[in-house]
N, CA, C and O atoms as CSV, one atom per row, in Angstrom:
chain,resi,resn,atom,element,x,y,z
A,1,UNK,N,N,1.029,-1.263,-0.046
A,1,UNK,CA,C,-0.072,0.152,0.165
A,1,UNK,C,C,0.721,1.225,0.173
A,1,UNK,O,O,0.265,2.336,-0.098
A,2,UNK,N,N,1.968,1.036,0.475
A,2,UNK,CA,C,2.802,2.105,0.787
A,2,UNK,C,C,3.179,3.206,-0.391
A,2,UNK,O,O,3.180,4.429,-0.533
A,3,UNK,N,N,3.614,1.572,-1.426
A,3,UNK,CA,C,4.495,2.167,-2.751
A,3,UNK,C,C,3.416,2.722,-3.562
A,3,UNK,O,O,3.773,3.667,-4.264
A,4,UNK,N,N,1.629,2.226,-3.688
A,4,UNK,CA,C,0.722,2.921,-4.288
A,4,UNK,C,C,0.712,2.369,-5.680
A,4,UNK,O,O,1.722,2.282,-6.377
A,5,UNK,N,N,-0.866,1.887,-6.156
A,5,UNK,CA,C,-0.612,1.283,-7.287
A,5,UNK,C,C,-0.270,1.750,-8.734
A,5,UNK,O,O,-0.087,0.953,-9.654
A,6,UNK,N,N,-0.202,3.035,-8.857
A,6,UNK,CA,C,0.775,3.773,-10.171
A,6,UNK,C,C,2.089,3.476,-9.822
A,6,UNK,O,O,2.334,2.405,-10.377
A,7,UNK,N,N,2.709,3.714,-9.427
A,7,UNK,CA,C,4.146,2.695,-8.924
A,7,UNK,C,C,4.621,1.532,-9.103
A,7,UNK,O,O,5.661,1.152,-9.641
A,8,UNK,N,N,3.507,0.816,-8.450
A,8,UNK,CA,C,3.759,-0.497,-8.702
A,8,UNK,C,C,3.356,-1.640,-10.014
A,8,UNK,O,O,3.602,-2.828,-10.222
A,9,UNK,N,N,2.563,-0.491,-10.779
A,9,UNK,CA,C,2.175,-1.144,-12.420
A,9,UNK,C,C,3.537,-0.124,-12.932
A,9,UNK,O,O,4.090,-0.560,-13.942
A,10,UNK,N,N,3.926,0.719,-12.558
A,10,UNK,CA,C,5.253,1.190,-13.383
A,10,UNK,C,C,6.449,0.374,-13.299
A,10,UNK,O,O,7.136,-0.010,-14.246
A,11,UNK,N,N,6.658,0.108,-11.823
A,11,UNK,CA,C,7.756,-1.202,-11.531
A,11,UNK,C,C,7.762,-2.236,-12.287
A,11,UNK,O,O,8.764,-2.801,-12.725
A,12,UNK,N,N,6.457,-2.568,-12.497
A,12,UNK,CA,C,5.867,-3.997,-13.187
A,12,UNK,C,C,6.509,-3.890,-14.733
A,12,UNK,O,O,7.130,-4.793,-15.294
A,13,UNK,N,N,6.262,-2.799,-15.188
A,13,UNK,CA,C,6.726,-2.585,-16.888
A,13,UNK,C,C,7.998,-1.936,-16.829
A,13,UNK,O,O,8.529,-1.905,-17.939
A,14,UNK,N,N,8.681,-1.397,-15.903
A,14,UNK,CA,C,10.395,-1.510,-15.836
A,14,UNK,C,C,10.817,-2.857,-16.307
A,14,UNK,O,O,11.330,-3.211,-17.368
A,15,UNK,N,N,10.441,-3.564,-15.163
A,15,UNK,CA,C,11.069,-4.762,-15.118
A,15,UNK,C,C,10.820,-5.954,-16.399
A,15,UNK,O,O,11.571,-6.775,-16.928
A,16,UNK,N,N,9.586,-5.642,-16.559
A,16,UNK,CA,C,9.118,-6.467,-18.161
A,16,UNK,C,C,10.183,-5.921,-19.215
A,16,UNK,O,O,10.989,-6.578,-19.874
A,17,UNK,N,N,10.006,-4.764,-19.200
A,17,UNK,CA,C,10.877,-4.093,-20.207
A,17,UNK,C,C,11.970,-4.567,-20.521
A,17,UNK,O,O,12.397,-4.899,-21.627
A,18,UNK,N,N,12.763,-4.622,-18.801
A,18,UNK,CA,C,14.241,-4.883,-19.022
A,18,UNK,C,C,14.299,-6.232,-19.307
A,18,UNK,O,O,15.271,-6.604,-19.965
A,19,UNK,N,N,13.321,-7.212,-18.894
A,19,UNK,CA,C,13.666,-8.671,-19.372
A,19,UNK,C,C,13.726,-9.007,-20.737
A,19,UNK,O,O,14.377,-9.879,-21.314
A,20,UNK,N,N,12.858,-8.083,-21.191
A,20,UNK,CA,C,12.752,-8.459,-22.786
A,20,UNK,C,C,13.855,-8.175,-23.869
A,20,UNK,O,O,14.184,-8.655,-24.953
A,21,UNK,N,N,14.332,-6.982,-22.901
A,21,UNK,CA,C,15.868,-6.700,-23.297
A,21,UNK,C,C,17.022,-7.710,-23.248
A,21,UNK,O,O,17.985,-8.019,-23.949
A,22,UNK,N,N,16.576,-8.003,-22.319
A,22,UNK,CA,C,17.993,-9.406,-22.195
A,22,UNK,C,C,17.690,-10.500,-22.817
A,22,UNK,O,O,18.488,-11.307,-23.294
A,23,UNK,N,N,16.132,-10.571,-22.829
A,23,UNK,CA,C,16.156,-11.709,-23.937
A,23,UNK,C,C,16.285,-11.885,-25.495
A,23,UNK,O,O,16.162,-12.876,-26.215
A,24,UNK,N,N,16.617,-10.387,-25.792
A,24,UNK,CA,C,16.448,-9.753,-27.352
A,24,UNK,C,C,18.065,-9.832,-27.184
A,24,UNK,O,O,18.544,-10.097,-28.287
A,25,UNK,N,N,19.072,-9.694,-26.192
A,25,UNK,CA,C,20.298,-9.605,-26.341
A,25,UNK,C,C,20.815,-11.128,-26.302
A,25,UNK,O,O,22.003,-11.252,-26.600
A,26,UNK,N,N,20.102,-12.335,-25.974
A,26,UNK,CA,C,20.716,-13.567,-25.841
A,26,UNK,C,C,20.273,-14.147,-27.189
A,26,UNK,O,O,20.646,-15.307,-27.364
A,27,UNK,N,N,19.649,-13.666,-28.056
A,27,UNK,CA,C,19.586,-13.777,-29.442
A,27,UNK,C,C,18.333,-14.589,-29.372
A,27,UNK,O,O,18.110,-15.117,-30.461
A,28,UNK,N,N,17.198,-14.943,-28.213
A,28,UNK,CA,C,16.063,-15.581,-28.070
A,28,UNK,C,C,14.760,-13.971,-28.401
A,28,UNK,O,O,14.702,-12.741,-28.397
A,29,UNK,N,N,13.807,-15.467,-28.686
A,29,UNK,CA,C,12.521,-14.556,-28.775
A,29,UNK,C,C,11.660,-14.740,-27.804
A,29,UNK,O,O,11.424,-15.856,-27.342
A,30,UNK,N,N,10.988,-13.428,-27.313
A,30,UNK,CA,C,10.047,-13.290,-26.691
A,30,UNK,C,C,8.600,-14.010,-26.877
A,30,UNK,O,O,8.204,-13.555,-27.950
A,31,UNK,N,N,7.768,-14.755,-26.462
A,31,UNK,CA,C,6.922,-15.460,-27.062
A,31,UNK,C,C,5.699,-14.664,-26.980
A,31,UNK,O,O,5.106,-14.743,-25.904
A,32,UNK,N,N,5.186,-13.904,-27.892
A,32,UNK,CA,C,3.949,-13.282,-28.093
A,32,UNK,C,C,3.805,-12.406,-29.078
A,32,UNK,O,O,4.552,-11.581,-29.604
A,33,UNK,N,N,2.532,-12.793,-29.254
A,33,UNK,CA,C,2.192,-12.618,-30.916
A,33,UNK,C,C,2.213,-11.087,-31.396
A,33,UNK,O,O,2.753,-10.739,-32.447
A,34,UNK,N,N,1.525,-10.152,-30.455
A,34,UNK,CA,C,1.730,-8.807,-30.211
A,34,UNK,C,C,2.419,-8.340,-29.776
A,34,UNK,O,O,1.955,-7.678,-28.848
A,35,UNK,N,N,3.957,-8.195,-29.931
A,35,UNK,CA,C,5.114,-7.778,-28.832
A,35,UNK,C,C,4.213,-6.185,-28.334
A,35,UNK,O,O,4.700,-5.768,-27.283
A,36,UNK,N,N,3.214,-5.397,-28.791
A,36,UNK,CA,C,3.089,-4.245,-28.155
A,36,UNK,C,C,2.351,-4.891,-26.834
A,36,UNK,O,O,2.655,-4.340,-25.776
A,37,UNK,N,N,1.592,-5.785,-26.769
A,37,UNK,CA,C,1.247,-6.495,-26.072
A,37,UNK,C,C,1.814,-7.401,-25.114
A,37,UNK,O,O,1.257,-8.007,-24.198
A,38,UNK,N,N,2.837,-7.394,-25.422
A,38,UNK,CA,C,3.130,-7.974,-24.357
A,38,UNK,C,C,3.051,-8.259,-22.705
A,38,UNK,O,O,3.062,-7.156,-22.158
A,39,UNK,N,N,2.989,-9.153,-21.877
A,39,UNK,CA,C,2.663,-9.016,-20.224
A,39,UNK,C,C,3.847,-8.429,-19.398
A,39,UNK,O,O,5.036,-8.726,-19.281
A,40,UNK,N,N,2.922,-7.342,-18.801
A,40,UNK,CA,C,4.065,-6.801,-17.292
A,40,UNK,C,C,4.287,-7.541,-16.523
A,40,UNK,O,O,4.990,-7.035,-15.648
A,41,UNK,N,N,3.962,-8.981,-16.267
A,41,UNK,CA,C,4.274,-9.891,-15.037
A,41,UNK,C,C,4.874,-10.879,-15.412
A,41,UNK,O,O,5.548,-11.510,-14.598
A,42,UNK,N,N,4.798,-11.241,-16.627
A,42,UNK,CA,C,5.493,-12.771,-17.080
A,42,UNK,C,C,5.983,-12.708,-18.855
A,42,UNK,O,O,5.210,-12.473,-19.784
A,43,UNK,N,N,7.715,-13.036,-18.984
A,43,UNK,CA,C,7.872,-13.276,-20.093
A,43,UNK,C,C,8.014,-14.515,-20.676
A,43,UNK,O,O,9.014,-15.138,-20.318
A,44,UNK,N,N,7.303,-15.032,-21.457
A,44,UNK,CA,C,7.848,-16.512,-21.870
A,44,UNK,C,C,8.547,-16.400,-23.243
A,44,UNK,O,O,8.136,-15.816,-24.246
A,45,UNK,N,N,9.457,-16.945,-23.103
A,45,UNK,CA,C,10.661,-16.988,-23.955
A,45,UNK,C,C,11.022,-18.576,-24.470
A,45,UNK,O,O,11.280,-19.574,-23.797
A,46,UNK,N,N,10.938,-18.402,-25.842
A,46,UNK,CA,C,11.115,-19.453,-26.665
A,46,UNK,C,C,12.691,-20.135,-26.691
A,46,UNK,O,O,13.695,-19.503,-26.361
A,47,UNK,N,N,12.693,-21.352,-27.086
A,47,UNK,CA,C,13.904,-21.528,-27.074
A,47,UNK,C,C,14.276,-21.993,-28.528
A,47,UNK,O,O,13.315,-22.252,-29.253
A,48,UNK,N,N,15.453,-22.127,-29.020
A,48,UNK,CA,C,15.489,-23.002,-30.407
A,48,UNK,C,C,14.728,-24.405,-30.466
A,48,UNK,O,O,14.554,-25.064,-29.441
A,49,UNK,N,N,14.328,-24.784,-31.597
A,49,UNK,CA,C,13.649,-26.027,-32.251
A,49,UNK,C,C,14.030,-26.568,-31.512
A,49,UNK,O,O,13.496,-26.953,-30.472
A,50,UNK,N,N,15.516,-26.780,-32.075
A,50,UNK,CA,C,16.331,-28.325,-31.338
A,50,UNK,C,C,17.095,-28.300,-29.793
A,50,UNK,O,O,18.069,-28.970,-29.450
A,51,UNK,N,N,16.079,-26.984,-28.726
A,51,UNK,CA,C,16.597,-27.541,-27.718
A,51,UNK,C,C,15.577,-27.744,-26.840
A,51,UNK,O,O,14.589,-27.433,-27.505
A,52,UNK,N,N,15.203,-28.069,-25.771
A,52,UNK,CA,C,14.293,-28.360,-24.423
A,52,UNK,C,C,14.581,-27.354,-23.492
A,52,UNK,O,O,15.616,-27.053,-22.898
A,53,UNK,N,N,12.978,-26.712,-23.490
A,53,UNK,CA,C,13.204,-25.575,-22.438
A,53,UNK,C,C,12.866,-26.266,-20.840
A,53,UNK,O,O,13.059,-25.670,-19.780
A,54,UNK,N,N,12.338,-27.621,-20.976
A,54,UNK,CA,C,12.276,-28.130,-19.837
A,54,UNK,C,C,13.840,-28.766,-19.134
A,54,UNK,O,O,14.055,-28.781,-17.922
A,55,UNK,N,N,14.732,-29.216,-20.092
A,55,UNK,CA,C,16.170,-29.705,-19.725
A,55,UNK,C,C,16.855,-28.153,-19.424
A,55,UNK,O,O,17.601,-28.075,-18.448
A,56,UNK,N,N,16.694,-27.327,-19.976
A,56,UNK,CA,C,17.106,-26.009,-19.291
A,56,UNK,C,C,16.607,-24.982,-18.257
A,56,UNK,O,O,17.008,-23.837,-18.049
A,57,UNK,N,N,15.413,-25.842,-17.534
A,57,UNK,CA,C,14.765,-25.336,-16.389
A,57,UNK,C,C,15.337,-26.125,-15.336
A,57,UNK,O,O,15.616,-25.822,-14.176
A,58,UNK,N,N,15.457,-27.205,-15.978
A,58,UNK,CA,C,15.895,-28.572,-14.856
A,58,UNK,C,C,17.602,-28.087,-14.542
A,58,UNK,O,O,18.000,-28.520,-13.460
A,59,UNK,N,N,18.548,-27.336,-15.259
A,59,UNK,CA,C,19.875,-27.384,-15.664
A,59,UNK,C,C,19.975,-26.135,-14.622
A,59,UNK,O,O,20.971,-26.069,-13.902
A,60,UNK,N,N,19.012,-25.199,-14.539
A,60,UNK,CA,C,18.978,-23.912,-13.789
A,60,UNK,C,C,18.689,-24.382,-12.430
A,60,UNK,O,O,19.572,-24.370,-11.572
A,61,UNK,N,N,17.552,-24.777,-12.198
A,61,UNK,CA,C,17.104,-25.404,-10.876
A,61,UNK,C,C,18.321,-26.119,-10.161
A,61,UNK,O,O,18.800,-25.682,-9.115
A,62,UNK,N,N,18.817,-27.331,-10.850
A,62,UNK,CA,C,19.592,-28.068,-9.950
A,62,UNK,C,C,21.344,-26.997,-9.781
A,62,UNK,O,O,21.908,-27.246,-8.715
A,63,UNK,N,N,21.875,-26.269,-10.416
A,63,UNK,CA,C,22.790,-25.802,-10.383
A,63,UNK,C,C,22.557,-24.424,-9.681
A,63,UNK,O,O,23.374,-24.035,-8.846
A,64,UNK,N,N,21.655,-23.812,-9.946
A,64,UNK,CA,C,21.223,-22.780,-8.955
A,64,UNK,C,C,20.283,-22.219,-8.127
A,64,UNK,O,O,20.062,-21.144,-7.569
A,65,UNK,N,N,19.577,-23.829,-8.290
A,65,UNK,CA,C,18.142,-23.838,-6.879
A,65,UNK,C,C,17.023,-22.375,-7.247
A,65,UNK,O,O,16.421,-21.702,-6.409
A,66,UNK,N,N,17.017,-22.221,-8.579
A,66,UNK,CA,C,16.097,-20.966,-9.223
A,66,UNK,C,C,15.117,-21.917,-9.741
A,66,UNK,O,O,15.515,-23.015,-10.129
A,67,UNK,N,N,14.079,-21.662,-9.780
A,67,UNK,CA,C,13.162,-21.909,-10.406
A,67,UNK,C,C,12.393,-20.832,-11.181
A,67,UNK,O,O,11.960,-19.719,-10.885
A,68,UNK,N,N,12.387,-21.949,-12.812
A,68,UNK,CA,C,11.341,-20.878,-13.881
A,68,UNK,C,C,10.080,-21.550,-13.982
A,68,UNK,O,O,9.844,-22.626,-13.433
A,69,UNK,N,N,9.319,-20.942,-14.650
A,69,UNK,CA,C,8.196,-21.753,-15.209
A,69,UNK,C,C,8.197,-21.964,-16.537
A,69,UNK,O,O,8.762,-21.467,-17.511
A,70,UNK,N,N,6.996,-23.301,-16.222
A,70,UNK,CA,C,7.098,-24.111,-17.520
A,70,UNK,C,C,6.182,-23.282,-18.534
A,70,UNK,O,O,5.637,-22.224,-18.218
A,71,UNK,N,N,6.056,-23.993,-20.011
A,71,UNK,CA,C,5.246,-23.449,-21.054
A,71,UNK,C,C,4.622,-24.621,-21.038
A,71,UNK,O,O,5.108,-25.750,-20.979
A,72,UNK,N,N,3.078,-24.146,-21.117
A,72,UNK,CA,C,2.011,-25.081,-20.853
A,72,UNK,C,C,1.225,-24.883,-22.261
A,72,UNK,O,O,1.272,-23.959,-23.073
A,73,UNK,N,N,0.364,-26.299,-22.244
A,73,UNK,CA,C,0.030,-27.038,-23.546
A,73,UNK,C,C,0.653,-26.797,-24.225
A,73,UNK,O,O,1.853,-26.861,-23.956
A,74,UNK,N,N,0.138,-26.293,-25.765
A,74,UNK,CA,C,1.226,-26.529,-26.790
A,74,UNK,C,C,2.518,-25.594,-26.861
A,74,UNK,O,O,3.089,-25.328,-27.919
A,75,UNK,N,N,2.851,-25.200,-25.797
A,75,UNK,CA,C,4.176,-24.051,-25.599
A,75,UNK,C,C,4.834,-25.098,-24.717
A,75,UNK,O,O,5.913,-24.572,-24.441
A,76,UNK,N,N,4.776,-26.849,-23.831
A,76,UNK,CA,C,5.052,-27.201,-23.253
A,76,UNK,C,C,6.692,-27.855,-24.056
A,76,UNK,O,O,6.718,-28.633,-25.009
A,77,UNK,N,N,7.921,-27.273,-23.343
A,77,UNK,CA,C,9.062,-27.792,-23.491
A,77,UNK,C,C,9.782,-26.808,-25.132
A,77,UNK,O,O,10.588,-27.033,-26.034
A,78,UNK,N,N,8.927,-25.782,-24.732
A,78,UNK,CA,C,9.237,-25.238,-25.974
A,78,UNK,C,C,9.583,-23.410,-25.702
A,78,UNK,O,O,10.174,-22.639,-26.458
A,79,UNK,N,N,8.845,-23.089,-24.088
A,79,UNK,CA,C,9.837,-22.375,-23.508
A,79,UNK,C,C,9.757,-22.157,-22.340
A,79,UNK,O,O,9.008,-22.968,-21.795
A,80,UNK,N,N,10.221,-21.362,-21.612
A,80,UNK,CA,C,10.396,-21.001,-20.354
A,80,UNK,C,C,9.788,-19.763,-19.881
A,80,UNK,O,O,9.694,-18.908,-20.760
A,81,UNK,N,N,9.307,-19.403,-18.617
A,81,UNK,CA,C,8.766,-18.464,-18.283
A,81,UNK,C,C,9.431,-17.517,-17.333
A,81,UNK,O,O,10.050,-18.229,-16.543
A,82,UNK,N,N,9.636,-16.013,-16.966
A,82,UNK,CA,C,10.296,-15.209,-16.078
A,82,UNK,C,C,9.242,-14.633,-15.662
A,82,UNK,O,O,8.572,-13.986,-16.467
A,83,UNK,N,N,8.795,-14.750,-14.105
A,83,UNK,CA,C,7.837,-13.768,-13.572
A,83,UNK,C,C,8.704,-12.304,-12.873
A,83,UNK,O,O,9.753,-12.075,-12.271
A,84,UNK,N,N,7.683,-11.655,-13.320
A,84,UNK,CA,C,8.659,-10.020,-12.616
A,84,UNK,C,C,7.408,-9.311,-12.033
A,84,UNK,O,O,7.074,-8.195,-12.432
A,85,UNK,N,N,6.716,-10.000,-11.066
A,85,UNK,CA,C,5.568,-8.888,-10.860
A,85,UNK,C,C,5.424,-9.535,-9.246
A,85,UNK,O,O,5.944,-10.603,-8.922
A,86,UNK,N,N,4.703,-8.764,-8.414
A,86,UNK,CA,C,4.832,-8.714,-7.002
A,86,UNK,C,C,5.689,-7.842,-6.311
A,86,UNK,O,O,5.544,-6.625,-6.426
A,87,UNK,N,N,6.473,-8.279,-5.680
A,87,UNK,CA,C,7.218,-7.862,-4.939
A,87,UNK,C,C,8.582,-7.840,-5.388
A,87,UNK,O,O,9.475,-7.633,-4.566
A,88,UNK,N,N,8.855,-8.041,-6.677
A,88,UNK,CA,C,9.914,-8.226,-7.657
A,88,UNK,C,C,10.320,-7.273,-7.581
A,88,UNK,O,O,9.652,-6.239,-7.565
A,89,UNK,N,N,11.941,-7.368,-7.488
A,89,UNK,CA,C,13.291,-5.756,-7.550
A,89,UNK,C,C,13.938,-5.694,-8.636
A,89,UNK,O,O,13.719,-6.433,-9.596
A,90,UNK,N,N,14.937,-4.666,-8.590
A,90,UNK,CA,C,15.906,-4.724,-9.527
A,90,UNK,C,C,16.681,-5.839,-9.284
A,90,UNK,O,O,16.928,-6.842,-9.954
A,91,UNK,N,N,17.027,-5.445,-8.141
A,91,UNK,CA,C,17.995,-6.538,-7.464
A,91,UNK,C,C,17.474,-8.109,-8.030
A,91,UNK,O,O,18.067,-8.883,-8.783
A,92,UNK,N,N,16.424,-8.218,-7.503
A,92,UNK,CA,C,16.118,-9.876,-7.987
A,92,UNK,C,C,15.985,-9.886,-9.255
A,92,UNK,O,O,15.689,-11.054,-9.509
A,93,UNK,N,N,16.029,-9.150,-10.473
A,93,UNK,CA,C,15.506,-9.160,-11.370
A,93,UNK,C,C,17.052,-9.588,-12.359
A,93,UNK,O,O,17.094,-10.269,-13.383
A,94,UNK,N,N,17.979,-9.052,-11.772
A,94,UNK,CA,C,19.326,-8.992,-12.158
A,94,UNK,C,C,19.853,-10.952,-11.772
A,94,UNK,O,O,20.432,-11.704,-12.555
A,95,UNK,N,N,19.422,-11.245,-10.459
A,95,UNK,CA,C,19.943,-12.491,-10.199
A,95,UNK,C,C,18.949,-13.167,-11.154
A,95,UNK,O,O,19.522,-13.509,-12.188
A,96,UNK,N,N,18.221,-13.335,-11.145
A,96,UNK,CA,C,17.142,-14.018,-12.133
A,96,UNK,C,C,17.839,-14.222,-13.536
A,96,UNK,O,O,18.104,-15.319,-14.028
A,97,UNK,N,N,18.047,-13.207,-14.002
A,97,UNK,CA,C,18.755,-13.040,-15.392
A,97,UNK,C,C,20.036,-13.536,-15.432
A,97,UNK,O,O,20.540,-14.226,-16.318
A,98,UNK,N,N,20.538,-13.128,-14.389
A,98,UNK,CA,C,22.191,-13.787,-14.166
A,98,UNK,C,C,22.181,-15.369,-14.102
A,98,UNK,O,O,23.079,-15.971,-14.692
A,99,UNK,N,N,21.165,-16.096,-13.384
A,99,UNK,CA,C,21.223,-17.217,-13.640
A,99,UNK,C,C,20.469,-18.334,-14.934
A,99,UNK,O,O,20.517,-19.563,-14.982
A,100,UNK,N,N,19.792,-17.351,-15.895
A,100,UNK,CA,C,19.163,-17.807,-16.665
A,100,UNK,C,C,20.489,-17.748,-18.000
A,100,UNK,O,O,20.804,-18.671,-18.751
A,101,UNK,N,N,21.074,-16.332,-17.943
A,101,UNK,CA,C,22.370,-16.164,-18.748
A,101,UNK,C,C,23.047,-17.785,-18.856
A,101,UNK,O,O,23.023,-18.673,-19.709
A,102,UNK,N,N,23.736,-17.594,-17.292
A,102,UNK,CA,C,24.495,-18.983,-17.237
A,102,UNK,C,C,23.968,-20.279,-17.381
A,102,UNK,O,O,24.670,-21.252,-17.655
A,103,UNK,N,N,22.499,-20.329,-17.169
A,103,UNK,CA,C,22.201,-21.271,-17.749
A,103,UNK,C,C,22.267,-22.515,-18.987
A,103,UNK,O,O,22.489,-23.696,-19.255
A,104,UNK,N,N,21.658,-20.419,-19.733
A,104,UNK,CA,C,21.889,-21.057,-21.277
A,104,UNK,C,C,23.065,-21.474,-21.812
A,104,UNK,O,O,23.062,-22.369,-22.658
A,105,UNK,N,N,24.408,-20.788,-21.324
A,105,UNK,CA,C,25.580,-20.807,-21.911
A,105,UNK,C,C,25.603,-22.741,-21.347
A,105,UNK,O,O,25.606,-23.725,-22.087
A,106,UNK,N,N,25.614,-22.701,-20.013
A,106,UNK,CA,C,25.982,-24.048,-19.290
A,106,UNK,C,C,25.284,-25.529,-19.963
A,106,UNK,O,O,25.667,-26.671,-19.711
A,107,UNK,N,N,23.930,-25.045,-21.068
A,107,UNK,CA,C,23.238,-26.041,-21.544
A,107,UNK,C,C,23.434,-26.355,-23.017
A,107,UNK,O,O,23.193,-27.322,-23.739
A,108,UNK,N,N,24.106,-24.835,-23.210
A,108,UNK,CA,C,24.616,-24.855,-25.246
A,108,UNK,C,C,23.599,-24.601,-25.671
A,108,UNK,O,O,23.534,-25.059,-26.811
A,109,UNK,N,N,22.497,-23.981,-25.324
A,109,UNK,CA,C,21.642,-23.343,-26.102
A,109,UNK,C,C,21.840,-22.312,-26.858
A,109,UNK,O,O,21.222,-22.205,-27.917
A,110,UNK,N,N,22.968,-21.130,-26.337
A,110,UNK,CA,C,23.756,-20.458,-27.238
A,110,UNK,C,C,24.791,-19.636,-26.287
A,110,UNK,O,O,24.571,-19.567,-25.078
A,111,UNK,N,N,25.616,-19.185,-26.715
A,111,UNK,CA,C,26.789,-18.420,-25.712
A,111,UNK,C,C,26.155,-17.078,-25.048
A,111,UNK,O,O,26.809,-16.077,-24.757
A,112,UNK,N,N,24.906,-17.231,-24.884
A,112,UNK,CA,C,23.954,-16.327,-23.826
A,112,UNK,C,C,24.965,-15.079,-23.448
A,112,UNK,O,O,25.811,-15.386,-22.609
A,113,UNK,N,N,25.004,-14.028,-23.821
A,113,UNK,CA,C,26.214,-12.916,-23.244
A,113,UNK,C,C,25.270,-11.476,-23.365
A,113,UNK,O,O,24.575,-11.299,-24.365
A,114,UNK,N,N,25.307,-10.660,-22.463
A,114,UNK,CA,C,24.604,-9.623,-22.291
A,114,UNK,C,C,23.256,-9.141,-22.069
A,114,UNK,O,O,22.749,-8.020,-22.064
A,115,UNK,N,N,22.775,-10.455,-21.866
A,115,UNK,CA,C,21.640,-10.291,-21.122
A,115,UNK,C,C,21.057,-9.370,-20.214
A,115,UNK,O,O,20.074,-8.657,-20.413
A,116,UNK,N,N,22.021,-9.490,-18.821
A,116,UNK,CA,C,21.808,-8.912,-17.775
A,116,UNK,C,C,22.195,-7.633,-18.313
A,116,UNK,O,O,21.410,-6.695,-18.179
A,117,UNK,N,N,23.626,-7.412,-19.083
A,117,UNK,CA,C,23.980,-5.828,-19.131
A,117,UNK,C,C,22.802,-5.296,-19.676
A,117,UNK,O,O,22.342,-4.356,-19.029
A,118,UNK,N,N,22.082,-5.681,-20.843
A,118,UNK,CA,C,21.184,-5.059,-21.517
A,118,UNK,C,C,20.185,-4.779,-20.729
A,118,UNK,O,O,19.607,-3.697,-20.832
A,119,UNK,N,N,19.848,-5.643,-19.879
A,119,UNK,CA,C,18.680,-5.371,-18.624
A,119,UNK,C,C,18.969,-3.575,-18.091
A,119,UNK,O,O,18.349,-2.517,-18.207
A,120,UNK,N,N,20.468,-4.091,-17.383
A,120,UNK,CA,C,20.817,-2.776,-16.507
A,120,UNK,C,C,21.000,-1.392,-17.197
A,120,UNK,O,O,20.734,-0.211,-16.978
A,121,UNK,N,N,21.497,-2.035,-17.987
A,121,UNK,CA,C,21.601,-0.392,-19.148
A,121,UNK,C,C,19.998,0.206,-19.320
A,121,UNK,O,O,19.675,1.340,-18.968
A,122,UNK,N,N,19.312,-0.530,-19.772
A,122,UNK,CA,C,17.857,0.272,-19.613
A,122,UNK,C,C,17.232,0.538,-18.425
A,122,UNK,O,O,16.123,1.070,-18.476
A,123,UNK,N,N,17.728,0.272,-17.352
A,123,UNK,CA,C,16.969,0.214,-15.482
A,123,UNK,C,C,17.566,1.344,-15.349
A,123,UNK,O,O,16.930,2.218,-14.760
A,124,UNK,N,N,19.030,1.689,-15.874
A,124,UNK,CA,C,19.850,2.881,-15.475
A,124,UNK,C,C,19.290,4.007,-16.135
A,124,UNK,O,O,19.241,5.182,-15.772
A,125,UNK,N,N,18.848,3.415,-17.235
A,125,UNK,CA,C,18.510,5.014,-18.241
A,125,UNK,C,C,16.830,5.173,-17.712
A,125,UNK,O,O,16.341,6.050,-18.425
A,126,UNK,N,N,15.916,4.717,-16.860
A,126,UNK,CA,C,14.721,5.045,-16.635
A,126,UNK,C,C,14.423,5.637,-15.578
A,126,UNK,O,O,13.255,5.957,-15.358
């Protein structure tokens, strides 16, 4: 209540945009048919067709004790979800993105670099 609803919505929007910038820096796709309608509470990230989103999530959970959301229905094993809502803040987002970036590299999905930096650069400017 102390933060106020307008500030909460603005924080969710900032964290969501920072997340989308990290995803783009990794060379991955934000799974949203209409990017202008992207959610400010969760980002679904499409992994390359020859990769398993569930294997990535499992590797990140095992190595970093960090849980990511699964793809549901037809998106099962094709996307992982990053939540950025509630009391989530910039420090928590940085840790989450770092864990994902390390997990992508360790899993061989890509040589993911620069996502955390892209997110922090954006947040520094807003």
